[in-house]
Residue, then its C-alpha position, 0 to 999 in steps of 0.5 A: m889619306l888626308d884631305l889637302t886644300l892648297l891655297p894660291g898666293l897673291a895674283s895666282d891661281a890653281d896653275v901655280w900647284r900644277d907641278m906639285r899636284p900629281a905627286l900630292a894626289a897620288r897619296h891624298r885627296v887634293r883640292v885648290a881653294d879660291v877664296h882669295l878671289h871672293a873676299d877682301t881681307l885675310p880673316a874673310m878669306a880664312a872664314a870662307l875657307l873654313a865654312d867650305a871645309p867638307r872634312p878636316q883638312v890639312l892647309v897648304g899655302h903659298s905666299m898670301g895663301a900661307m897667311v890665310a892658312l895661318h889665320a884659319a888655323l889660329g881662329d879667334a883667340g888663338v883656338r884651332p878650329p878642329r877642321v884643320l889638321g895641320v898647316a904647311v907654310l910655303a914662302g910665307s910670313a907672319r909679319a905685318d907689312t912694313p910702312e916701306m912695303r905698304a908704300l910700295r904696294a900702294q904705288a903698284c896699285e896705282l899703276f895697276e889701276a892705270g893699266r901698267i901691269d907689265e911695268v910692275l911685273q917686269a920690275n918685280l921679277p927679280f923679287a919673284f924668282h931666283d936667278a937660275a929661274t929668270g933664265r927659264p923663259d917658259l917659267v917666266d912666261r907662265y907666271l906672267r900669264m897667271v898674273h894677267r889671268a888675275g887682272a888689275a882689280a884682283l891685284v889691287r884688292q889682294n895687295r890691299a888685303v896683305m897691306a892691312r894684315e896684322d902681325l901674327r907672331p905674337r899668336l903663333p905659340a897658341l898653335r898646337l898642331p903639325l906645322l911645315v915651313l918651307t922657304g926659298e934660300s934666296d927669297p927677298l919677299t919672305p926671307p928664310e928668317h921669316g920662315a925660321e921665326i914661324a917655325a921657332a915659335v910653334p912647338g914641333a914645327r919643321l923647317g925646310v930651306l930650298e937652295r937656289c930658290g926664290h919666292m915662287l917655289p912651287l913653280e921653281q922647285p916643285g919636285r923638291a917642295a912636293a917630296l918635303l911636303l909628303d914626307w911631312l904629311s906622312g906624320v900628320g893626322a895619324d890619330q884621326p879616324p878615316a873619313a866617312 
């Protein structure tokens, strides 16, 4: 049994893991981190995560949470902290934001601060979900309610943290730990090529592409994502002693 720490993405909370968590918790100890609510940069989120690690753990991050997981695993000068047994990157990217994306985020932040959250969310639904999921009002409503729970201040702070992130690709080959990358086939925010380049850079990494899936894969295809994650976890930490 492993300790799993689930890291929500931008504007997300524990609800993003709701449909995956029972299958994971049946075999492992599972907690959801909230470091994205208490720090202003990705490295600071990673530092807070490691400071609060009770035991060696596997980090499972979605979107921005995946970026935090990579920062935590890389540590200073590319040295892996001993508390990280493995990393699962779900709909993540190691790239820095492009100038165009930073401009879009900056514009969105202005709208958030002006109280125009719904305007931004409705315009961005096609970037969050595959077409098949946008036809599910229950799923879309759940996503919108989650983002509203985050609130404008958190949306602005987290977007600025992502805008300021560094390009981690040059540092990825320094990782020497089990790595799983899952990506949605139709994800326009972190396309499959972003996931593929992470997997290609880390020796022994595993890559999975979920068909008919967009960026919000823990909501869109939780069963498939959990199955792939559990299969990968079966080979993680086999050489670790039992937790005290």
